[in-house]
C-alpha positions in Angstrom: -41.2 6.8 15.3 -42.9 7.0 19.0 -43.2 10.0 20.9 -41.7 11.4 23.8 -42.7 9.5 27.2 -46.2 11.6 28.9 -45.8 12.8 32.5 -48.7 9.8 33.2 -46.3 7.0 32.0 -43.1 8.4 33.8 -44.6 9.1 37.5 -45.1 5.6 38.5 -41.4 5.0 37.2 -40.2 7.9 39.2 -42.7 6.3 42.1 -41.0 3.3 41.8 -37.4 4.5 42.1 -38.2 6.8 45.1 -39.6 4.2 46.9 -36.8 1.9 46.3 -34.5 4.7 47.4 -36.9 5.1 50.4 -36.0 1.6 51.3 -32.5 1.0 50.6 -31.8 4.0 52.6 -33.9 2.8 55.3 -32.3 -0.9 55.3 -28.7 1.0 55.5 -29.5 3.3 58.5 -30.9 -0.2 60.2 -27.5 -1.6 59.6 -25.6 1.1 60.7 -27.9 0.9 64.0 -27.6 -2.6 65.0 -23.7 -2.3 63.8 -23.5 0.5 66.5 -25.3 -1.3 68.9 -23.3 -4.4 68.6 -20.1 -2.1 69.0 -21.6 -0.9 72.2 -22.3 -4.2 73.5 -19.1 -4.9 73.0 -17.1 -2.3 74.5 -19.5 -2.4 77.5 -19.0 -6.5 77.8 -15.3 -5.8 77.9 -15.3 -3.2 80.5 -17.2 -5.2 82.6 -15.2 -8.2 82.1 -11.8 -6.1 82.7 -14.0 -4.9 85.9 -14.9 -8.8 87.5 -11.0 -9.4 86.6 -10.2 -6.1 88.6 -12.6 -7.2 91.4 -11.0 -10.9 91.9 -7.7 -9.6 92.2 -9.0 -6.5 94.7 -8.3 -3.6 92.8 -12.0 -2.3 92.5 -14.5 -2.6 95.2 -18.0 -4.3 95.5 -19.8 -1.2 95.2 -18.0 -0.3 91.8 -18.8 -3.6 90.3 -22.4 -3.5 91.2 -23.1 0.0 90.1 -21.4 -1.0 86.7 -23.5 -4.2 86.4 -26.8 -2.2 87.4 -26.3 0.5 84.0 -24.8 -2.6 82.4 -27.8 -4.0 79.5 -28.8 -7.6 80.2 -27.3 -9.3 77.3 -24.1 -7.2 77.7 -24.0 -8.2 81.5 -24.7 -11.8 80.8 -21.7 -12.1 78.1 -19.2 -10.7 80.2 -20.2 -13.4 83.0 -20.0 -15.9 80.4 -16.7 -14.5 79.0 -15.2 -15.1 82.8 -16.7 -17.9 84.0 -15.3 -21.0 82.3 -11.9 -19.5 83.4 -12.6 -19.0 87.4 -12.6 -21.6 90.3 -15.8 -22.1 92.2 -14.5 -20.1 95.2 -14.2 -17.1 92.4 -17.3 -17.5 90.8 -19.0 -17.5 94.1 -16.8 -14.4 95.0 -18.3 -13.0 92.5 -21.8 -14.2 92.8 -21.5 -12.8 96.4 -21.3 -9.4 94.9 -23.7 -9.4 92.1 -26.2 -11.8 93.9 -28.6 -8.5 94.3 -28.2 -7.0 90.8 -31.2 -6.4 88.5 -29.9 -8.8 85.7 -29.4 -11.8 88.2 -33.1 -11.3 89.9 -34.8 -10.8 86.8 -32.9 -14.2 85.8 -34.3 -16.0 89.0 -37.9 -14.4 87.9 -37.7 -15.8 85.0 -36.8 -19.4 85.9 -39.7 -19.0 88.4 -42.8 -17.5 86.6 -41.9 -17.5 82.9 -44.0 -19.7 80.6 -41.7 -19.8 77.8 -39.3 -23.0 78.6 -36.6 -22.0 76.3 -36.7 -18.9 78.4 -36.5 -20.4 81.6 -33.7 -22.8 80.0 -31.4 -20.1 79.2 -32.2 -18.4 82.6 -31.1 -21.7 84.2 -27.9 -21.8 82.6 -27.4 -18.0 83.2 -27.6 -19.0 87.0 -25.1 -21.5 86.9 -22.4 -19.2 86.5 -23.2 -17.4 89.5 -23.7 -20.1 92.1 -25.3 -18.4 95.5 -27.7 -19.6 97.9 -31.1 -17.9 96.1 -30.0 -19.2 93.3 -29.5 -22.7 94.3 -32.9 -22.7 95.8 -34.4 -21.2 92.6 -32.7 -23.7 90.3 -33.7 -26.8 92.8 -37.3 -25.9 92.5 -36.9 -25.6 88.5 -35.3 -28.9 88.3 -37.9 -30.7 90.3 -41.0 -28.7 88.7 -39.5 -29.4 85.0 -40.4 -30.1 82.3 -37.4 -32.2 81.3 -35.4 -29.5 79.0 -35.8 -27.2 82.4 -34.8 -29.8 84.5 -32.1 -30.7 82.7 -30.4 -27.3 82.5 -31.4 -26.3 86.2 -29.5 -29.8 87.0 -26.4 -28.7 85.0 -26.5 -25.3 86.8 -26.8 -26.8 89.9 -23.7 -29.3 88.9 -21.7 -25.8 88.3 -22.4 -25.2 92.0 -21.4 -28.6 93.2 -24.6 -29.2 94.5 -24.5 -32.8 95.8 -28.2 -32.7 97.1 -29.6 -32.1 93.6 -27.3 -34.9 92.3 -28.7 -37.4 94.5 -32.1 -36.6 93.5 -31.7 -36.7 89.8 -30.4 -40.0 90.4 -33.9 -40.9 92.5 -35.3 -39.6 89.4 -33.2 -40.8 86.0 -36.7 -40.5 84.3 -36.9 -37.0 84.2 -33.9 -36.6 82.3 -33.8 -40.2 80.3 -34.6 -38.7 76.8 -31.4 -36.6 77.0 -28.9 -37.4 74.5 -26.1 -39.6 76.0 -23.3 -37.2 75.8 -25.5 -34.2 77.0 -26.1 -36.5 80.4 -22.8 -37.8 80.7 -22.0 -34.6 80.8 -24.7 -33.1 83.4 -23.4 -36.1 85.6 -19.6 -34.7 85.2 -20.6 -31.5 86.1 -20.7 -32.5 89.6 -17.2 -32.5 90.0 -15.2 -35.1 92.3 -17.8 -34.8 95.5 -20.5 -36.6 93.2 -18.1 -39.4 91.7 -18.5 -41.8 95.2 -22.4 -41.0 94.8 -22.3 -42.4 90.7 -20.3 -45.3 91.9 -22.9 -46.3 94.2 -25.5 -45.5 91.9 -24.3 -47.9 89.4 -23.8 -50.4 91.6 -27.6 -49.9 93.2 -28.7 -50.1 89.4 -30.6 -47.3 87.7 -33.9 -48.1 86.2 -33.2 -45.9 82.9 -30.6 -47.5 81.1 -29.4 -44.4 78.8 -28.5 -42.6 82.5 -26.6 -46.0 83.2 -24.7 -45.7 80.2 -23.9 -41.9 80.7 -23.1 -43.1 84.7 -20.3 -45.2 83.1 -19.0 -42.7 80.4 -19.3 -40.3 82.9 -16.7 -42.2 85.4 -14.9 -43.5 82.5 -13.9 -39.9 81.4 -13.4 -39.3 84.8 -11.0 -42.2 85.2 -12.9 -43.2 88.2 -11.0 -46.6 89.1 -13.5 -47.2 92.0 -15.9 -47.8 89.5 -14.4 -51.2 87.5 -15.4 -53.2 89.2 -19.9 -52.5 88.5 -19.0 -51.4 85.0 -17.5 -55.1 84.2 -20.9 -56.1 85.2 -22.4 -54.4 82.9 -20.5 -56.4 80.1 -23.3 -59.2 80.2 -25.9 -56.9 80.7 -29.4 -57.6 78.8 -29.9 -54.1 77.3 -27.0 -53.6 74.4 -26.4 -50.0 74.9 -25.1 -51.0 78.5 -22.8 -53.5 77.3 -21.4 -51.0 74.5 -21.1 -48.0 77.4 -19.3 -50.6 79.3 -16.5 -51.7 77.0 -15.9 -48.0 76.0 -16.1 -47.2 79.7 -13.4 -49.8 80.8 -11.1 -48.6 78.0 -11.0 -45.3 79.2 -10.2 -46.7 82.5 -7.4 -49.0 80.5 -6.7 -51.1 83.7 -5.4 -54.2 83.1 -7.5 -55.9 85.4 -10.0 -55.6 82.9 -8.6 -57.8 80.8 -10.3 -61.1 81.6 -13.8 -59.4 81.0 -13.2 -57.6 77.8 -11.5 -60.7 76.2 -14.7 -62.7 77.3 -16.6 -59.6 75.5 -14.7 -60.4 72.3 -17.5 -63.2 71.6 -20.6 -61.2 72.2 -23.4 -61.6 69.6 -23.3 -58.2 68.7 -20.9 -56.6 67.0 -20.5 -53.2 68.6 -20.0 -55.3 71.6 -16.9 -56.7 70.1 -15.6 -53.5 68.4 -15.8 -51.7 71.9 -14.5 -54.5 73.7 -11.2 -54.6 70.9 -10.7 -51.2 71.0 -10.6 -51.4 74.8 -7.8 -53.8 74.9 -5.8 -52.0 72.5 -6.1 -49.1 74.8 -4.9 -50.6 77.9 -2.0 -52.5 75.5 -3.0 -55.9 76.9 -0.4 -58.1 75.6 -2.6 -61.1 77.2 -5.4 -60.4 74.8 -3.6 -61.0 71.4 -4.4 -64.1 70.6 -8.1 -63.1 70.8 -7.3 -59.9 69.2 -6.0 -62.2 66.1 -8.9 -64.2 66.0 -11.2 -60.7 65.8 -9.5 -59.6 62.8 -11.1 -62.1 60.8 -14.3 -61.5 62.3 -17.6 -60.7 60.1 -17.8 -57.2 60.9 -15.6 -54.2 59.5 -15.7 -52.4 62.6 -14.0 -55.5 64.6 -11.7 -56.6 62.3 -10.6 -52.6 61.9 -10.5 -52.3 66.0 -8.9 -55.6 66.5 -6.0 -54.8 63.9 -5.2 -51.4 65.4 -5.3 -52.5 69.0 -2.6 -55.0 67.9 -0.9 -52.5 66.2 -0.5 -50.6 69.5 -0.1 -53.2 71.9 4.0 -53.4 71.3 6.1 -56.0 69.4 3.6 -59.2 70.3 1.1 -57.5 68.1 2.7 -56.2 65.6 4.5 -59.9 65.1 0.9 -61.0 65.1 -0.2 -58.7 62.4 2.7 -59.6 60.1 1.7 -63.2 60.3 -1.5 -62.4 59.3 -0.5 -60.5 56.5 2.0 -63.9 55.4 0.0 -66.2 56.1 -4.2 -66.0 56.9 -6.1 -67.6 54.2 -8.9 -65.1 54.7 -8.0 -62.1 52.4 -9.9 -59.6 54.5 -8.0 -60.0 57.5 -5.0 -59.5 55.6 -6.0 -56.7 54.6 -7.0 -55.0 57.5 -3.9 -56.1 59.4 -1.8 -55.0 56.2 -3.4 -51.4 56.5 -2.8 -51.8 60.8 0.8 -51.9 60.3 1.2 -49.3 57.4 -0.8 -46.5 59.1 1.1 -47.5 62.6 4.5 -47.5 60.6 3.1 -43.5 59.2 2.2 -42.5 62.7 5.5 -43.6 64.3 7.8 -41.8 61.9 5.5 -38.9 61.2 
């Protein structure tokens, strides 16, 4: 039988157990510390949000808000600003900025944007300054927008849009290459950030033409989403643009405008060589309930592209009685089995939505 374990054999096991216990205890202490820190930050953020709202309603003086901001940690301060900024009107954000423009947190954000080498930190600083519009911050943001690189230029321009700084928009439209590789949705959001005051500038830029096709598409998307009816003529011209993405964006934007005056131009786009243009044009005609386009849409239900067939059939389903009668006729008489199937699907789905 084996004898009892020697002291030499037990010692390493005990040392391992002691080390593991120490590591586990350290992890527990660290987690508890992090939880306490997060709890304290949430409490500080909540108190600051309360004071920010009270300041806007005149319940606390600026001096009290500045004192609370001075005592808050940077992350808690900006969390509070972000929590309340989205619900404020521009006038209210200016009022808060007047109270907090000299706070150490805002000064540090401006300094980071001016002097920091890390572009990601500069991008965060620009976004934060956009929430508290002031003359000092606006000047810092303009310089950062011009200096770049693209990530910082885009973020600074977005912040200036929150300031409704039309001078920044004018510069941006003259230098579209400085943000030309950003995603289309991000560019559209950037242009819309300048608000109603910027729409006339967007229409003028589109009428002149923009060298960057992606930015021109973003212009059309921004104007379409803003329901800017004065842009219809300039957008219609892009339905015959050499760049495919511009023709797609034009059809999509005209659908968002939903102006029946665009019906002839979109009917012509149903004959485009590129199926994405035909699909977007069909969807746009459905959005505007374009009864004169019924015959052209019927033809498109037999298109070689599934997406064109889909959008054409569903457009007919929402146009009204004429469109649904045309779908019924397709189901009963079309020699194309794919057209019959798509027409039947559009009718069934339309009926399900109507009776739901």
